[in-house]
N, C-alpha and C positions, 0 to 999 in steps of 0.2 A: 311780277309775272315771270321774269327769268328764273327766279328761285323756284317757282311752282313747276316750271318745266324740268328743272333738275330733280325735284322730289318725285315727279311723275315717272321718271326713268330710273330712279334709284335702285329699285329691286332688280331690274334687268341688268344694270351696270354691275351690281354686286354679284349677280349670278355668273356673269361672264368673267369678271376679274378674280373673284374669290373661289367660287365653286367649280368653275371650268378651267381655272388657272390660266386664263388668257393674259397675254402681256398687255400693257397699257396701249401700245400701238395697235394691237389687234382689237381691243375694246373700242378705240376711237373709230377704226375703220368699220367695224360691225354696226355700231350705233348710227354712224352716218349713212351707210348703205341700206340697212334694213329698216331703221326707225326714223331716218331723216333728221337725226339729232346731231348737229355738227358743232363741236367745240374744240378749242385748242388744248394742247398738252398741258400748258400752265393752268388753264382753267380747271382741267380735270384734277391736277395735283392739289390745287387750292381746295376744291370741293372734297377730295379724299381726306384732306387734313381736317376739314370741318366735321365730316362724318365719322372720323376715326377709323376709316377703312384701310386696313393694312393686311397684306398677305401674311399668312402663317408660314414661316420659313423653317423647314425641317433641317436641312443641312446634312452633310455626310456623317457627322458625329451622331446625330439623333437616329438616322437610318441604321447605323451600325448597332446602336443600343437596341433598336426595335428588332433587328435581325437576330441578335443574341437571344432576346426574350422569346421570339417565335420558335427558335430552335430548341430552347429549353422546354417550351410547352409541348412541342412535338405532336400537335394535333391541329385540326382545322380551326381557323379563327376568323373573326370579323374584326377589321381594323377601322377605327374611327379617328381621323386626324382633324383637329379643330372642329369637331362636331359633325364632320362629313364622312359617310361611309365610303371607303376606297374599295373599288372592285379588286378581287384577287389578282387579276392580270396586271392592273396598275401597280399594286403593291410589289408583285414579283419583278416588274420592270424597274421600279425605282430601287429596289434592293440590289438588283444586279448592277445598276448604274452607280449607286451611291455607296453601297456597303460591300463592295468587292474585297475579298481577302485572299492573299496567297496561301499556299499550303502551310508554309512556315508560320504565318500569322494565326491560322486556325489552330495549329498544334500548341502554340504558345498560349492561346486563349483557353484551351482545355486545362492547362496547368495552373494558370493564374486565377481564372474565374470558377469558384466553387459554389457561389451563391447565385440565385437568380438575379440577372441584371435589372437595374431600375428602368421602368418604362419612362420614356421622355415625357416631359410636361406637354399637355395638350393632346396626348395620344391615349386612346382607350383601346384595349384588346379584350375581346370576349370570345368565349366559346359560342359557336352558332346555336341558335335556339333549335328546339326539336323541329323536324321537318313539318311543314304545313300539312294538315290532314288532306288526304285525297279521298273524297267521299262521293257517293252518288246521292243526289237530292231529288225528292219528288217534285213534280212541277206545280203541285197545287198549294205550295206554301203561301201564306198571305203576303209575305214580303215580295215574292216573285210577281204576284198579281199586281201589287202596288208599283213595283219597280218598272215593270213593263209599260205601265201607264205613265209613270212619272219620268222615266229615263229611257225613252225609246231610242233606237239607234239613230234614226234620222229625224223623226218628228220632234217638235219641241216638247210635247206632252204638257205636264203641269208646270215645268220649270223653264227658266231662261237659260241661254247659253252663257259661257264664261263672260263674254263681253257685256251681255245684258244684265248679269247679276250685279255688276258694279253700280248700276243705277236701279235703285229700288222702285218697285211699282207704286209704293206709297208716296204721295205728294211731299210728305215731310222728309223723305230720305234724300241724302245727297250721295254723290259718287264716293265709293270707298277708295282709300289710297292703297298703293301696293303694300305698304308696311302693315296696314290693318289686315289685309288678306293673309299676309305671312303670319300674323298673330293668330288668326282663326285656325290655320293649319297646324300651328305649333301645339294647339290644345290636345291633339291626338297623343302627345307624349304622356299626358296624365290620364287620359281616357283609358289607355291600356297600360297603366303604370304597373299593374300586377304581373305583366309578362317580362318586364325588363328589371335588371338589378337596380337597387336604389341609386347607385352612383352614375348610372347611365342617363344622360339628359336627352339624348336624341334617339327616337324610335322610328322615324318616318322612312325607313328604308331597310333593305336587307331582309334576312329570314325572320327576324323577330316580329316585324309588322305583319308579314304574311301568316306566321304562326298564330299571332293574336287574333287576326281576322278569322282564321279557320276555326278557332275555338268558339267564337260567339256568333258567327255570321255564315249563312249558307252561300255557296258559290252558284251563280247562274250559268257558268260555263267553266270547264276545266282550266285551271291556271289563272282565274280571275283575281284571286288574292295576291298572287305573285306579281301580276301586272299592276294591280292597284298600288302595292307597296313601292314598286319602282317609280310609278307616276307621282306618288306622294313625295318621293325623295328627289324628284326632278322639279323643273319649273314649267312643266307643260301646261297647256290651256285647260286640261281636264283635271288638274290638281284640286282646285276648289270644288269642282263638281263631284269628285270622288269623296272629298271630305264631307260634303253635304249628304251624299248618299249613305255614308257610314253613320253619320250623326242621326239621320232620320230612321235608319234601321234600329239603332239603339233606343231612340225615342219610341218607336212603335212597339218595342218589346220591354219597355219600362226598365231598361238597364241604366243604372246611374252613370251619368257623365261626370267624372270626378273633377274635371277642370271647371272651376267656378270663377276664375279671375279674381278681381279684387272687389267683389260685390257684397262684402259683409259675410253674413252667415252662409253656411254651406247650402242650405235648402233654397234660400232666396237667390243665391248666385246661380244655382242650377236652373231656376226658372228664367232668369235673365238670359242665360246661355241658350236656352231653348228658343226664346223669342228672337235672339240674334240669328239663330239658324233659320228660323221662320222668315225673317226679312231677307237673309242672304239667298234663300232658296227661290224667291220669286213667288211664294205662296200668298204674299200680303196684298191680294187684290180680290175683288168680288168674284171674278170669273173662276180663278183657280180654287178659291175656297168653296164655291158652289159645286164645282166638279168633285172636290175632295169629299164634301158632305154627301153628295149624291151616291158615293161609293162606300158609305160607312157600313154596308152589309159585309164588306171585306174587313177582316179584323185589323189589318195594318192601317188602312185608311181611318177606320173608326178610332183606333188607339191614338194615332197621331192627332186627329182632330180634338179628341177629348183632352189630350195632354197639352196641346197648344192653348185651348180654351182655358184650362185650369191655370196655366202659366200666366196668361193675360189677366185673369181675375186676381191671382195672388200678387202679381207685380203692379196691379192697379194701372194697367196699360189700356187707356181709354180707347185709343184708335183701333188697336187689334180687337178688343172686345166688340166695338161697334161693327167692324168688318165681319166678324164671325156671326154676330147676331143677324146682320142684314143678309148674310149668305145662307141663313137657315139653321144656325146652331140653336138648340133648345135652351131657353133661358133658365130652365130648372135642372139642367144637366149637372149631376153631382161632380164635385171636384175633389181631388185627393189632397187632404190637408195633414195627414199623418198625426192627427190629434187622437187622444184617448178619451172616452172609450170608442167613439166613432172615428174612423180614419177618413171620413168624407164629410163634406158639407154642401149645402145648396149655395149657389153663387150669392143670392141675397143674404143668406145666413153668414157667409164669409164677410161680405161688405158691412154687415151689422157690427162686426168686431173692429172695423177700421174707421178711423176718423180722418177728416180732411176733405177737401173739395173733390179730389179724384174719386174717392169712394162714393161720394154723393152722386157724382155724374154717372158713374157706372151703375149705381143703384137705379137711377132714373132711366138709364138705357135698358136695363133688365125689365123694369116695370113697363116701359114703353113697348117692349117686345113680348108682353103678356106673361111675365114671370108670375107664378102663383104666390101672391103676397102672404097667404096664410099657410103655405106648405110647411109641414112639420118634419123635421129630420133629427133623429136622436132625441126625440121628445121635446124639441124646442122649435118654435117658429122664429123667423128673422126678428120679429118684434121682441120676443123673449130674450134673444141674444143681445139686441141693441140695448135693452134695459139693463141687462146684467153687466154690460161693458160701459154703462153711463154714457151712451152715445145719443145725446139729446137730439142732434140734428137728424140722425137716422130715424129716431122714434117719430119725429114730426113728419118726415117724408113717408114713412110707412103708414102712419095714421091718416095722412091726407089721401093716400091711395087705397083706403078702405080696409086696412088691417083690422082684424077682429081683436078688440081690446078685451083681455081676459083678466079675471081676478088674480091669476097667477102672475101676470106682468106687473100689475099694480103692487102686489105683495112684494115682488122682487125689488121694485123701485124703492119702496119704503124701507124694506129690510136692509138694503144695500146702502142706506144713507145717501141716496142719489140727490142730485140737485132737484129742488122741488119743482123746477120747470118741467122735468120729465113726469113727475106725479101729476102736475096740473094738466099737462097734455093728455095723459091717459084718462084722467077723470072727465075732461072736457069731451073727449072723443068716445068714451066708453058708455055703456048702457046704464040705465037707472038701477040703483040697488047694488052697484058694483062694490061700493065702499063698505057694505055690510056683509059681504061674502064671508062665510065662516071657514077658517083654516084650522088645522090641529091646535095651534096655539091661541086661536081666537080670531077676531076680525082684524081688519087692517089697523084699527085704532090700537090694538095691543102691540102690533109690530112697531108702531110709531111712538110707543110710550117713552122711549129715551130721547125723543126729539119733540120738545114742547112746541116748537114752531110748526112742525108737521102735524102734530095733534090738533092744534088750533085750526089749521087750514082744513083738515079732514072734518072737524066738527062744523066748520062753516059750510061744508058740502052736505050737511044734514046727516052725518053719520050717527047711528044709534048709540048714544052715550051710555044708555042703561042696558045694553044687551048683556046677557049672561056670558061671561068669558071663562074658559077653563084655567084652573090654577096649576102651574107647573113648578113644584118646589120639592124640597127634600124633608118636609115635615108632615105632620098629620093632615094637612090640608091639601096635599098633592092629589090631583084628580078631581077635586071638587070644583064648584063654580063660584063666581062672584061677579060684580060689575067692574067696570074700568077703574072707578075710584077706589074700589077694594084692592085691585092690583097696585095702584099707585100708592096706597097707604102701606101695603106690605113692603114696597120697595124703599120707603122712607124718603120719598121725593116731595118735600114740602111745596115747592113751586108748582109742580104738576098737580098736586091736590088742590091748590088754590085755583089753578086754571080750570079744573074740572068743576069745582064748586061754583065758579063764576059762570060756567056754562050750564048751571042748574042740574048737575048730576044728582040722582036720587041717592040719599045716604042710608035709607032704610029699605032692606029687601027681605021679603018673607022667605024663610028657609024651609024648603020642602024635604022632609026626611033627612035634614042635616046636610043636604047636597049643595046649598048655596050659603056661603059664609058671609055674614054681615061685614061691611067695610070696617066698622068699629072693632070687631074681633081681630081682624088682620092688623089694624093699627096698633092695638095693644100688644099683640103677639110680636110685632116689630119693635116695640119699645120706644117709639118716637112720641114723646109727650106733646110736642107741638102739633103733630097731625091729629092726635087724639083730641086735643083742645079745639082744633079747627072743625073736626067732625061734630063734636058736641055742640059747638056754637051754631053749626048748620042744621041742628035738629036731630042728630042721631039718637035713637031710642036705646037707652042703656038697658032697659028691661028686655027688649028684643034680643040684644046681643048677649045678655046674661043667660037667656033661655036656649042659646044655640048649643047643640050637642053634635060633634062630628061623629061620623059612623065608627071611627076607631075608638071613640071614647065610651066606656061603659057608663060613666057618670059625668054629667055636665060640669064644667068649671065656669064659675062666674068670671066676668072681666077682672074683678079684683084679684081673684085667685090666679088667673093667668099672668097678671102683672107681677104678683108676688113671687111666683116660681120662675121668673125669667132668669137666665144666667147673665146678669148684668151687674154694673156697679151698684153698691148699696144705695147711694144717694139717688140714682136714677130710678131705682125701683120704688123708693119711698115717695118720690115726687109723683110718679105715675099713679101709685095707689091713692095718694091724697087727692089727686084730680078726680079719680073715679068716685071716691067716697063723697066728695063735694057735690058731684052730679047725681047722687042717689044710687051709686053702685051697690050691689048686694054682696055682703061678706058674711060667711058663717063664723061661729064662735072660734073654731079652730083657726080659721084664716086670720081673724083679728088677733088672736094670740101670736100667730106667726109674724104678723105685721108689727105688733108691739115689740116682739123679740128683735126683729130686724132694726127697729128704731132704737132699741136699747143698745145693740151693738154699735150703731152709729154714734149714739150719745157718749158711750164709753170711749170710743176712738177719738171723739172731739173733746174728751175730758170735761164734759158738761154735766156736773154733778146734779144741778137743779133738774135738768131734763131726765136724768136717770131716776131721780126720786119720783118725779111725776109718772114716768112710764112704769115704774115698779108698782105704782098704785093701780095700774090698768091690768095687772095680772099677766105679764109675759112669762114665758117658760125660761127661767134663769139658768137651768141646767143644760139647755140646748147648746151644742157645740158645733163649730164650723166643720163640715164634713171634709173639706179640702185640707185645711191646715191643723185641725185638731184642737183649736182653742175655743173657749167660751168667753162670756162677758167678764167673768172673774179673772181669768188668765190674762185677758187684755189689760185689765186694771192693774194686775201685778206687774206686767211688763212695763206699763206706763209709770208705775210707782205712785198711783193716785190713791192715797190712803182713805180719803173720804168715800170714794166710790167703792173701794174694797169693803169698807164697813157696811155700806148700804147693801151691797150684793150678798155679803155674808149673812146679814140680817134677813134677807129675802130667801135664804136657803141655798145659795149657790155653793158648789163644791168644785174641786179640781180633779175628781176621780175620773180616770180614763182620758185625761187631757195631756197634750204635749206642751209643756210649759216653756221649755227651751232656756229661758233666762229670767232673772229678776232685775228690776231697774237698778237697784243700788243696795248698799248694806242697810240703810235706813228702812227701806221697804222690807228687807228680810227681818230686821228687828221688830218692825210693826207686825209682821205675820206671826212672829213668836209671841208677841204680846196678846194678840187676839186668838191665839191657840190653833192656827192652821199651818204653822211652819212644818210640823212633822208630816202632815198630809201632802204638802207641796214637795218636800224632799223625797217622800216615799213615791210620789207620782213620777218625778223626773229629776231627782236631785243630782245624779251623776252628770247629766247633760248641762244642768244649770251651772255646776262647778266648771266644766270645760269652757262654757261661754264666759264665765267670770275671768278665768285665766287668760283666755284669748283677748278679752277686753282690757286686760292688765288692771283690773280693779282689785288691788291687793287687799283692801279692807274687807270686801265681800268674800274674796277667796279665803282669807283667814277665818272669817266667821263661818263659812260653809265647812271648812276643814274641822273647826271646833265641833260642829254638829255632825261630823262623820259623813259628809256627802260623798267623799271618795270611797267610802266603804259600802255604799249602796250599789245595787246591781244596775248597770246601764239598761234602760228600757228602750225597746225597739217598737216603733209605731209604723209598721209596713203600709198601713192604710193611709197615712198622712205624708205630705211632702216635707222632706227634711232639707235644710240648707246644705249645699255641697261643701261650704267652707269649714264646717265643724269637724274638728279632729275626732278620732275615735276614742282616745284615752286621755286621761288627765295629764299623764306624763308626757305624752306626745304634744299636748297643748303647751305645757311649760317649756319644753325644748324648742318648740316652734317660736316662742317668744324669747328664747335665750335666757330664761329665768332659771339659772343653775341652782341657786339656793333653794328655790321651791322644788326643783327636780330632785335635789338631794333629800328634802323632807319627804317627798312623795315616795321615793325609793325606800326610805326608812320606814314609811307607813305601809310598805308592802306592795307598792305599785309594780306591775309586771313590766319587765324590760325585754322587748322583742325587736324584730326587724323594723317594724313601723317606727319605733322610737329612734333606732339608729339612723334610719332614713331621714327622719325629721331633723335631727341635730346636724347630719351631714348637709341637708338642704340649707339649714340656717347658716352654717359655716361657709358653704359655697356661695350662696347668694350675697351674703354680707361680707364675703372675703375675710372671714374672721376665724383663722385657724386656732386661736387661743381658746375660744369657747368650746371647740371640739376637744382640744387637749385637756382642758379642765374637766370636761365631762368624763372623758375616758379615764382620767386619773382617779375617779371615784370607785372604779371597779378593777378587779383583777382581769387577767387576759380573757377575751371573749371567745366563744366557740359558736359564732353566728355566721350565716352566709347572707350577704346583701349586695347583689350586683347593682341594684339601683343606687345605693349610697355611693358606691365607687363611681358610678356613671355620672352622678351629679357633680362630684368633685372634678371628674375628668372634663366635663363640659365647661366648668368654670376655669379650666386651665390652671388649677392649683395643685401642683404635685405634692406640696407639703401635706395637704389634707388627705391625699391618696395614701401617702406613706404612713400617716398617723393611723388610718383605718387598717391598713395591711399589717402594721406592726402590732396593732391591738388584737390581731387574730381574726379580723373580719375577712371572710373569704369572698373573692370577687366572682365566684362561679354563678351560673344561672342567667336568666333573661332579665335585663333591667326593665322595670315598670315605673310609670309615673301616674300619679293621681292628680286631677286638676286642682284639688283643694290645697295642695302644698303651697301654692303661690299666693292664695287670697289673703291670709291673715297678715302677711308682712309686705304687701305691695307698697305701702307708703314708705316703709323703711328701706326697701330695696330699690326704689325707683331711680336712685342716683347711681346705681351700679351699672356699668356699661354692659356687662354680660346679661343682666336681667332685661335690658332694653332691646335685646336681640332674641326674641322668642323662637326664631327659626332654629336656633341651636337646640332648644329643648324639644322641638318637634321631632328631632331625630330619635329621642328617647321615646316619645309618644308613638312613634311608628314601629316600636318593638324590634330593635335589632336583637340578634340572638346572644350576644355577649358584649362585655365591655372591651374585649380585645378588638372587636370590629370598630367600636367607637374610637379607640386609641389610634387605629390605623387611619380612619377617615379624617381625624383631626391632626394627623401628622405628629403624634406624640410618640416618637420612637422609644425614648428612654422609659416612658411609662409602660409602653407595650412590653418592653423587655422585662420590666419589673413584674408585670402581671404574668408573663410566661413563667417566670421563675417561681412565683409563689402559689400559683393556682394549680389545682388538680383538674386540668382541662380534658374534656373528651376529644376523641379524634375528630368528631364532627365540628366542635367549637373551634379547634385549631384549624380545621380545614376551611371553615368559613372565613376566619381571619386571614388565612393564607391567600384565599381567592381575593379578598378585599385588598390585601397588600398588592397583589398583581394589578388589580383594577386601578389603584392609585399610584402605580409606578414605584412602589416601595419594594424593589427587588431584593435588597439585602435582608430586609426584615422577612420577606417571603421565604428566603433560604433558611432562616432560623426556624420559622414556623414549620416548614417542610421537614427539616431535620428533627424537629421535636415530635414528629409523628402526625402532622396534619393530613387529613383525608383529601386526596386530589380530585374528588368528585363532588365537591360542595359548591353551591351557588350562593353568592352573597348578594343581598338586595336590601338597600336602605331607602325608604321612601323620602322623597324630597331632594335627592341629589340628581345632578345632570348626567352622571355616568350611568349607562344602562348596565343591567346585570349580565354577567358573563361567567361561564365556567372556566377553570384554568386552561383546559385544552383549547377552548374557544379563543382565549386570549393569545395563546401561543401560535395558533394557526392564523388568526387574523393579523397578528403583528409579524408573522414570518419568523418567529423566534425558534430556531432549530435547537439551540442549547436548552431552552426551557422545555421544549417538547421532549427532549431526551431525558431531562430530569423527571418529568412526569411519568414517562414510560418506566424509568428505573424505580420510581416510587410505587409502581403497581397500577398505572393507569389502565383502565379497561376501555379500549377503543370502540367497544360496541354499546357503551352506555350513552345516554343522552348527553350531548354537549351544549345544551341550551336550545330551547324551542323544539324543533321537530327533527333534529339531525343527530346521528351518532358522531363520535369523533372522526371516524373514517369518512363518513359522508360529508362532514364539514371540510375535511382536508381536500376532498374532491372539489367541493364548491370553490375553495380558494385557489385551486389549481397548482399546488406545489407538489411536484412528482416525488421529491425526496421525502416530504412528510408523509405522503401516501405510502411509500415503500416502508417507512419506519413503522407506521401503524399496522400495515399488513404483517410485518415481521413480529409485531407485538400481539398478534392474534386477531387482528381486525377481520371481521366477517364481510367479505366482498358482496355477499348476498343478503346482508342483514336487511330485514323488511323495514318499511316505514313504521315509525313509532308513534305517529299521531295522524290527525286528519290531513295535514298539509305535507306529510313526509314523502320522500322518494328514496329509491335505492341509490347506491353510489353510481351505478351505470346510468340510471335515468338523469341524475344530476350532471354527470359528465357530458351526456348528449345535449341536455338542455343548455349548457354553457358552451356548446359548439367546440369542445376540446377533443379533437381527434386523437391526439397523443395519449391522453389519459383514458379515453374510451378503449383504445387498443391495449393499454396496460391492464385495465380491469378485465378485459376479455381474456387476455393471457393468464390472468390470475383466476380464471374460471368463473367470471361473473356470468350470471344467467341472463342471456339476451331475451328470454321470454319469461320474465318474473311474473308471479301472480299479482293481480291488481290489488291495490291497497283497499282492504275491506272497509276502512274508515272513510274513504274518499270516493264518492260516486263519480268523480271527474278524473280519476287517475288515468294515466296513459302509459303504455309500454314504451321502451326506448325507441323502437322503430317509428312509432307515431310521433314521438317528440322530434326525432330527426326530420321527419316530413314537415312538421309544423314550422321548424326554423329554416326550412328550405335548403338543408345541407345534403346535397345528393351524394357526396362522397361518403358521408356517414351512413346514409341509407344503404348504399351498396355494400359497405363494410359489414353492417349488421346483418344484411341478407346472407352474405358469404359466411358469417359466423353462425348462421342457423336461425336467425330471426324468423318467426312465423308470419308470413305475409297475410295470413287469414286470422291473426290474433283477434279475439273478440273485442268489441268496443266496450268502454266503461259505460255503466248504466245511464248516467246523466249527460246527455248531449255528446256522447262519445262517438267515435268513428273507427272503422277498420282502416287499414293502410290505403286501400283503393278508394274508399269513400272520402278520406281526408285529401288525397291527391286530387280527386275530382272537385271537391269543395274549394280547394285552393287554385283550381284551374291549371295545375301543373301537368301539362301534356306529356312531358318526358317521363315523369314518375308513373303516370297512368299507363303508358306503354310498357314501362319496366315491370310494373306489378302484374299486368296481364300476361306478360311473358313468363313471370315467375309463378303463375298459377293462381292468381287472386280470384276468389269467388265473386263473380260479377253480381250475384243475387244474394250475397250474404246479408243476414237479417240486420235491421238497424238497432241502435241503442234503444233501451226501453223508454226513456224520456227524452224527447227532442231529437231523436236520431232519424236517419234516412238511409235508404239504399243508395248505391252509387248513382243509379239513374235518377232517383228522386233529387239528389243533390245537384246533379248536372242540370236538371230541368229548373229547379228553384233558382239556381245561380244564373240561368240563361245561357249556359254553355252548350249550345245546340250541337256544335261539332263533336264535343266529347259524348254527348247523349247519343248521337248517331253511331259513334264508334262502339259505345257500350251495347246499343241495340244489336249491332252487327256481331257482338261477342256473346249474344244470348240473353241480354238483360230482359227481365220480366216487366212489361209495361203495367201490369196489374198487381205488382207486388204490394202486400199489405203495408199500411202505414205503421209507424211506431205506436205502441199502445197509448203513450201519453205525449201530447203535443206533437203528433206526427202528421204527415201529409202523404197521400198517395201521389204518384207522378202527375196525375190529372189535376188533383187539388192544388199541388204546388204550382203548376203552370197557370192555373186560374187565379190563385191568390197573388201571384207576383206579376201577372199580366204578360206572360211569355207566349205571345200569340203564335209564333212559328213553332215553338216547342209543343204547344197544344195541338196544332195540326199534325205535327210529326207523330205524336202519340196516337191520334185518331187513325192515321194511316197504318200504324203498327197494330191496330186492333184493341185499343184500350176499351174496356167495358163500361158502357153507360146504361145498360139494360140488365134486368134480372138482378143478380147479386151485385152488379156494378152500379145499380141505380142510386145506391146510398152515396157513393163517391161523386156521382154526377150532381146530386142535390147539394152536397157540401161544396162542390166546385162552384156552383152558381152562387151560393151564399158567400163564399170567400171572394169571388170576383167582384160582386157588388159591394160588399163591405169595405173593400180596398179601393173602390173607385174605378175598377176596370169594367166599365159598362159595355164596351165593345165585345169583350169576352163573354159577359153574362148574356148579352143579346144573341151572340152566335150559338152558345150552348143551348139556350132555351129554344132557339129556332131549329137547331140541328136535331134535338132529341124530343121536341114537342113537350115543353113543360106544361104540367097541369097542376091545379091547386092541390090535388091529392098527393103530389110529390112532397108536400110539406106537412102531411099529416103524421109522418113518423116522428118519433121522439128525438128531436135535435137539441133539446134544452141543455144537456150536458156539454155538447159541442159549442153551443152559443155562449155558455157561461165561460168556457175556456177562452173564447175569443174576446170576451168582454162586450158583446153586442146583444142588446135586448132583442128577443125574437120579434116583437111587434114592430121594431124600427126598420127591419130589413125590407119590408114592402115588396116581397118577391112573388106576389101572387100573379095570376094571369093578367091582371089589369095594371100592373105596376107601370108608372108613368114613363120610365125610360124605355119601355119595350112597346109602347103604343105604336101601332102601325107596322110592327116588325114581325108579328106572329100571324 
């Protein structure tokens, strides 16, 4: 109990001891005399130690440092010490007492101190905020009406006094501690965070709070905001009352309260915050709530009520929901949920998305108070939403309360793979015939096809198993009909077909004009022999299916023909055809020939000579070849080396004309072909490729035989219509070199084989992969010096890190110039030989070549092969571009010595090197120099002819990039080298140098560029619809010093906005709530009615209204702002529409007072305002407008479809007619 007494008085003790700087003796006396709390000095000291309560001690040294800082600033300031604002008089008194200096000390300080003194720790010094607005406010603002009722001078009104607030009217609430009240008040720091600098933690006093209040909130009397800010910084009894008043004002105008505590997500935290205000205010009782709801014709009362109700629903606050419903809140009142496409939901609809006991209890409360159980919003009822969210308990509650069960809900439950309990509930409570409702894809049974358990239960509910269902496919049957078992057959689901057959599904359906496809046709088309067998056993009529002709088919195909032409494995097609023939399937003569040919191919592949002999007796077409690979039965037999089958096929008239033979099994097969007289035809058809294959297969006997018969002298045949194995080399010499067969290579050269780059690449590949320089040396020794160019050959050797191979190639006259290329087939023939090579086991090295670097010089740099790179430089006739790319690559990889050599050799300094697969990002030389701050490198680049106005990577010139990195010396160097300070942006994201300097808040560079004649009003980037001029960038970053400098340098305060969501200087200052800049721009002649950006723009007044900055809006109106200014052509809002859309009730009334038009030409914006208000859940605003201007159904007869499409809200869902439910009784 003793400890509780201490805690109850903690806040007051802290106020006296810390904030009022009372001595401990004075605190003891005050607490005893005023509060009757008597404790000893030692008890206080013990408790202070427990609390960590310790006075902040400035001391003479800190006061002197502060004094020096204030003198340096030379302007009015606000001083915060340990988070407390010190009044100017107190600061002056302490400085005179603690920081006194003699004349001699002052003079010495001027000599010694040339830099700004450091501010003492715990002390914050700020320039005062702009003066609070002094404005005249009309008396009919909704807030004034609410405030006079809720916060009368003497009467209690709606709310309790300070002492009464501590005990909530709700039975469940307990007395709040002093520390908790302190926490509530501290939330104002973040509620108005945009007014204070990020480093300032305390805002509850001084001019800043008064300024913030004057921007967003009207004054009921002159000086109210100043008085409020002082009270909030004190510990007076009205402190919490003022906080509640401010919070409720923000709530009534739907201005986001940024402090959300530790409640999780931002939105949920804000709702919790609102409810805490509700409890603190004393509204949480029936009497106060009934009074509030009785006044909902006043927009503030109505807005607060709907916000609190929405917060209670979203936070699942059962007690608050119960209180509001009992007080008369409509159970169908839409709540703001910020979901797309509808931003609102019905309370029941919202509960349908939530699981748990709290949601069920609130749902029952809503239904008890006559919530409309079938009310649709956004095209969905609460039941639809519950089903969609698999909320079984809510489905049961709604069904028990008479919710209309629709086929849509049942369809959603089945389609969403919901727990069958939901489906069962819907079927039990739903009307008869619900299960057979037809949807675009068919009945519910079709939706359940993938769930056999659900299908069975639906069938048990007497669903029509034989209803005609639409076919949705990508073949000739799309758009036709069939039964459920037909769809199951097409899907290939054996188990489902069995289930349907057990349920006695009809397997034979009459096709009317080819619109209904028999299940057997679909089963054959799907190629599942098991399903075909099941259907046939169940009595499927083959003749009926054979007679089916689809509308797209000019001639009908029998089942046999459909099975034969399927794109499937040969064995599967044969088995399916045999099943159909066994069951009496119809087959034409041609179809049987095709079938026999198919069987013949299969028998040849299986090397079944007996079956081949039998099939040949049935008359297959032996000359038919495979359209994909170009072989026929004879070719397959030749590849297999099956002499008996070859003889059978030859005797039957088979030839190899027009076939891609590719290879012969062995030399014995070749000799057999010679004996039977068809070798010549085989070699004529594809002899060159057969020889290549034999060489790659290392079949020396076959190779020798083919050479004897001149296969290397035949012309290589190209079969573009057939698929060719990628591993095949293109020439016989290439194949021999790939295998390292030098004797054969020498023979081929002697026989006239062509020697080109492909062959050089192949032998280099062999030598590199096998690490065998001798094979290359031996090959090169066969020839005199070469005059070939092959960057790829050199690249292969380089990647294998074999300098000997590189030097062999270079000494033989192979030039390394050009772009290295790799073909995948290089590695295939010798994988088994090369698998033990370490280099071959790391394919990422070869991926560098596959990504096409521009020269082997680049590869040498990347692989840190300096000596090889130098050799390449010496022997190659390189272009400036190639040398430049290698130079840039050297810089990227830190090879600066090599880079010097490349630069000296004439490398172009404007090249970008990029190699796919490395972690280093691509950069230009100037980009590297600037990013690394390398002045010497930059000077070398300038000396080598660097153009500072060319792209330096991405979207910046060299000069623009120098500005980005902020090195003034580099900027001066590039300017001296001819850098254009006004060079325009070179791509979509580009900016001028001055724009970049401003964006990076660099005042010094900004001033340097302006002195260098930078245009402070550059034309906007035509490639970027969101580009902004330097002045607007300075405003956006909040740098007032830069803003003033740019204005003094001639920046146009009325510079037009960029087309896409752009702003003028004044519009941007208003949008950001920067009162100081608003004042400045108005003094500088800013056009208060300047037109908005084409897309998403707004006038200054429209921005002020949308943001809820009523004080700035009032100021703009006094400056001549047009309340009826047109909206932006795209995604724009008039002031009236903006106030309605965002729920700014007081701004709305202000506009009405100023003569905003809602009749005649203004009727359109009135209609849109009502639509926007309701679509965003601001029902109080919608009611007020419809009452004020007498809404009629004819108001919605105009064409608003384009506007509604932009909003993403269907026209029929707005329910804004004369009889809309939220306006009942109000019109």
